[in-house]
C-alpha positions in Angstrom: -17.2 0.7 49.9 -17.1 0.0 53.7 -17.6 -2.8 55.8 -20.8 -1.7 56.7 -22.2 -0.8 53.5 -21.1 -4.6 52.2 -23.1 -6.1 55.4 -25.9 -3.8 53.9 -25.6 -5.1 50.4 -25.4 -8.7 51.5 -28.9 -8.4 53.4 -30.3 -7.1 49.9 -28.6 -9.7 48.5 -29.8 -12.3 50.8 -33.3 -10.7 50.7 -33.7 -11.5 47.0 -31.9 -8.9 44.9 -29.3 -11.4 43.5 -28.1 -8.8 40.8 -26.5 -6.8 43.4 -23.8 -9.7 44.0 -22.2 -8.0 40.6 -21.3 -5.2 42.7 -19.5 -7.3 45.0 -17.7 -9.2 42.1 -16.6 -6.1 40.6 -14.9 -4.9 44.0 -12.7 -8.1 44.4 -12.7 -9.7 41.3 -8.9 -8.1 40.2 -7.8 -9.4 43.8 -9.2 -12.8 43.7 -7.6 -13.5 40.1 -4.4 -12.0 41.2 -4.5 -14.6 44.2 -5.6 -17.2 41.8 -3.1 -16.8 39.6 -0.3 -16.6 42.2 -1.3 -19.7 43.0 -1.9 -21.7 39.8 0.6 -20.1 37.5 -1.8 -20.3 34.5 -4.0 -17.6 33.6 -7.0 -19.8 32.0 -6.8 -21.7 35.4 -6.9 -18.6 37.4 -9.9 -17.3 35.7 -11.6 -20.4 36.0 -10.7 -20.6 39.8 -11.7 -16.9 40.3 -15.2 -17.2 38.8 -15.5 -20.6 40.8 -14.9 -19.1 44.0 -17.4 -16.1 43.1 -20.2 -18.9 42.4 -19.2 -20.7 45.6 -19.6 -17.5 47.6 -22.9 -16.6 46.0 -24.3 -20.0 47.0 -22.7 -20.0 50.6 -23.3 -16.4 51.4 -26.0 -16.9 54.0 -23.3 -18.8 55.7 -21.1 -15.7 55.8 -19.9 -14.8 59.4 -20.1 -11.0 59.8 -17.1 -11.3 62.6 -14.7 -11.7 59.6 -14.2 -9.2 56.9 -16.0 -10.2 53.7 -12.7 -9.9 51.6 -11.2 -12.5 54.1 -13.9 -14.7 53.6 -13.8 -14.6 49.8 -10.3 -14.7 49.7 -10.2 -17.9 51.9 -12.6 -19.5 49.4 -10.6 -18.5 46.3 -7.4 -19.6 47.8 -9.1 -22.8 48.4 -10.7 -23.0 44.9 -7.5 -22.1 43.1 -5.2 -24.9 45.0 -7.8 -27.3 44.1 -7.2 -26.2 40.1 -4.0 -26.7 40.9 -3.6 -29.9 41.9 -6.2 -30.8 39.1 -4.3 -29.4 36.4 -0.6 -30.3 37.1 0.4 -29.2 33.9 2.3 -25.9 33.3 2.8 -24.3 30.3 5.2 -21.0 29.4 3.3 -18.1 28.4 3.2 -17.0 24.8 3.7 -13.6 26.3 7.0 -14.6 27.9 8.4 -15.7 24.7 8.1 -12.3 22.8 11.5 -10.9 21.7 12.2 -7.6 22.8 13.2 -4.6 20.5 16.4 -3.3 20.4 15.1 0.6 20.5 13.9 -0.1 23.9 15.5 2.3 26.4 18.0 1.0 28.6 16.5 1.8 31.8 13.2 -0.3 30.8 15.5 -3.3 30.1 17.1 -3.3 33.6 13.8 -3.0 34.9 12.7 -6.0 33.0 15.6 -7.7 33.9 15.2 -6.8 37.4 11.4 -8.6 37.0 12.7 -11.6 35.1 15.3 -12.6 37.8 12.9 -11.8 40.7 10.5 -13.9 38.9 12.7 -16.9 38.4 13.8 -16.7 42.0 10.1 -16.8 42.9 9.6 -19.7 40.8 12.5 -21.6 42.7 10.6 -20.9 46.0 7.8 -23.5 47.3 4.2 -22.7 46.9 3.7 -21.7 50.5 6.6 -19.2 50.1 5.5 -17.9 46.9 2.1 -17.2 48.4 3.3 -15.7 51.8 5.6 -13.1 49.7 3.4 -12.3 47.2 0.3 -11.9 50.0 2.2 -9.8 52.3 4.5 -7.8 50.0 2.8 -7.1 46.8 -0.6 -7.2 48.0 -0.1 -5.8 50.9 -2.3 -7.9 53.4 -1.6 -7.8 56.9 -0.5 -11.2 59.0 -3.5 -11.6 60.6 -5.3 -11.4 57.1 -3.3 -14.2 55.6 -3.5 -16.0 58.4 -7.7 -16.0 57.9 -7.0 -16.8 54.4 -4.5 -19.6 54.5 -5.5 -20.9 57.7 -2.0 -20.6 59.2 -1.2 -18.9 62.6 0.0 -15.0 62.3 3.3 -15.9 63.9 3.7 -18.7 61.7 3.4 -16.5 58.7 5.8 -14.0 60.2 8.8 -16.7 60.5 7.4 -17.8 57.2 7.9 -14.3 55.4 11.1 -14.0 56.9 12.6 -17.1 55.8 11.0 -16.9 52.5 12.8 -13.5 52.1 16.2 -14.8 52.8 15.3 -17.9 50.4 14.2 -15.5 47.8 17.9 -13.5 48.4 20.1 -16.9 48.3 17.9 -17.8 45.1 18.7 -14.3 43.7 22.4 -14.5 44.5 22.7 -18.1 43.0 21.0 -16.4 39.6 22.7 -13.3 39.4 26.0 -15.5 40.0 25.3 -17.5 36.8 24.0 -14.3 34.9 27.5 -12.9 35.1 29.7 -16.1 34.6 27.7 -16.3 31.0 28.7 -12.4 30.3 
């Protein structure tokens, strides 16, 4: 959906066709959930935060400033809502999915890929929340620095430095983890 089509849809929603809001939700629910999950680290909290963010966006749709993209405006709401959920629910539990034992017959290539993912995830968890979010949004969700700046409220130049330093910290953490792993073999 183009930006112009979104504006037409928003105008129709504001004119009383509230059921059309479902089209916006369908377009952005996956990104909203992913962003909320990266912040809260808890699937249930991320789902609730994303839902609450969509409700907040709906109630504040008349305040949407068309100088920004709808997605940026929505992600800012998701970001703030998820941060609130994380503060409210400081407890963190390991997912049952992460405790599943792998079958021995699994292909060696899959194991290597999973090991890489495991080590990267472990290193990411050691970074502070701001670094995790910056790396996730920039590299995994492929947001531009300007879009991340709008969502987080930080300056684009500050984000550029944060992403660079976060990459260095991630590399340092990976080096430490891999050295420990090599020592246990």
